[in-house]
Steps between C-alpha positions, in 0.01 A plus 500: 500500500447862396146605419319817393525660843881425538745789487735506204834682454570632150832676440524653836129576537281303747144451407256425791316245274473390136188684417548758217291772366604484139525808286142594408447813308243727676457766231506781754817709431515873447519612129869540524545148654527607854384274785166618650357451838262234362797297381671524842188376668438225248847348586503592862181323602618175336834528672314553834299177444827304538676456166867414527583687172316769307614544141377839394329525162724555200658844470630625155868573476476710186229734377488305166445173703183616673224246469189705600431854600426387855824308548753617771837611396854465632669675202560833668622628833167687508336179586694437820279665758201278412710192474665576834153524659393175346808308606480645864129400521564142392793460739324654792262208482777244524519385139807512279443766215609424137435720196451329167674710215394461146498619134186414316670492152244426231226486761515877536309734266584823333215678689655409825879511430493785250674300231456178309562193729837337500572129464770260401373499143240681290247219532192472710500177695210262480333614810492868455152660477359518152515879511861503640785691348787346318812579714824660379791261506743641767847635395809396697487850647140470615577153658799660691269782617246256639760290676635821666144598597450163680819565695406857601152388594629231728720753685195726536296207651773437762536865585117516546526237765405179320670180615530339146421545141342264247578527130190435287577249231163345451152575353613615150681802640836601340729230646231225437486628139872466458508143636224374268571397147147606420577865553886516459613463147823687540818387324749689727643407848149518653323241260534177318611257773353436842821647653458824309136537570578500873785732471291806595381326820860448610608853406213649702581283791869585483414870479271497797750316708786735390304814568395381842866439582606858412621728779256756641669791321587428138766704330341805351491494122644141469280345230546152655321620808234729350213254469544391850546848656255426783719221630500402861724320744676189385319198649316182391167587344282214378399497128209267407393425141144418390554270206250395234543125498280416195332682214249221478522537117677272251836651410515714811680483831477149653624366836831392373569841358386695808685261739820561321428879537440451876828303523687785332314763726591322820861477389477869431386574850121469511398432861145361427306385195135591499329256258222638274381498139665614171340697219149410604540541867255254656255494211641187324593311812315181627196583700435418861687574824873548490529489116870626510598251785635238252734755362614618841554137602719427189702817559549447870670161417737695282606823680641557847310819583147533636217456248164679530174402330176686442194394305146394591601429871233597754479215744738539803539112536595469131752792533652333805526162322688668214763606738497181716533280191805696381331620177576876572638697783264795501130527386349811350128548558369721226127522421403364841699770685366753255151406593581474870754720646496296819577163328834464660383548857210262450745238349738541791224446744365196315833328452603590861209316640579195283 
């Protein structure tokens, strides 16, 4: 039976084990969003400890979707040199390198993004800070612009040398806001029903996969190719989705709603679902080790792609049991790995002895 140290194949990638460094913001970017030497070393040393997969901290796909002034970007070709150094450093240590791509939506600020934050509706969701700004309801044109930005950013990630991308649809960021009835009050094709509220997820996923399949040299001036003008060779390229499974708030996203969204995403081509929190992130979840494991277990019984779980997991034996008991396929070690860059190596040594 597979355990934490067992290899895993995901959409053509082979991970040396199931230990994952999840996307943990380091707050060390250059002012323009470029990767710095500190960010390269932050990820490299954790890859060197023995992780099978490193998911790099969220990178904004559009200037108006930047979360903080110290968040890295993938919104421009100018970011490519730093991203390439980062991907190369992770891969040189034997880990698979994935870049998480995101749009902060209402969780941005005008001081960071240079304009009023965007959201599905002009309402502040229940878990925004008291001094947070009320977002502007996105127009259809702005939605289309964001969808195109995700596609172009995924192509940049691949061109920079990453092995996969992860679409951020959790933690109250833009896609999480669209899925939640608490923040999405739209009455058009992107609101009202559960199906409509997950429409943006599916459009982003479809755009990412379409852009990644474009030929290396798009036709100059062709509007259909413009957003993906950095396209690479046609080949399989894994696309993961980090999905907010529960808002932990009455009237918000619940397990049935998120599981239906996950089903639709898998049918749309998602290669892995990374289980996490909704509008509140982990704040409203049950306390104790592995607080998202029940959600991962429920989802794993429903979808036929690997399921990853993170959240309060620090003990190697517990992480190993999660995999051996079939509750998830991969385990992200967040705070414990943040506090100890060598966590993976110590866990491998400990479990290997056992």
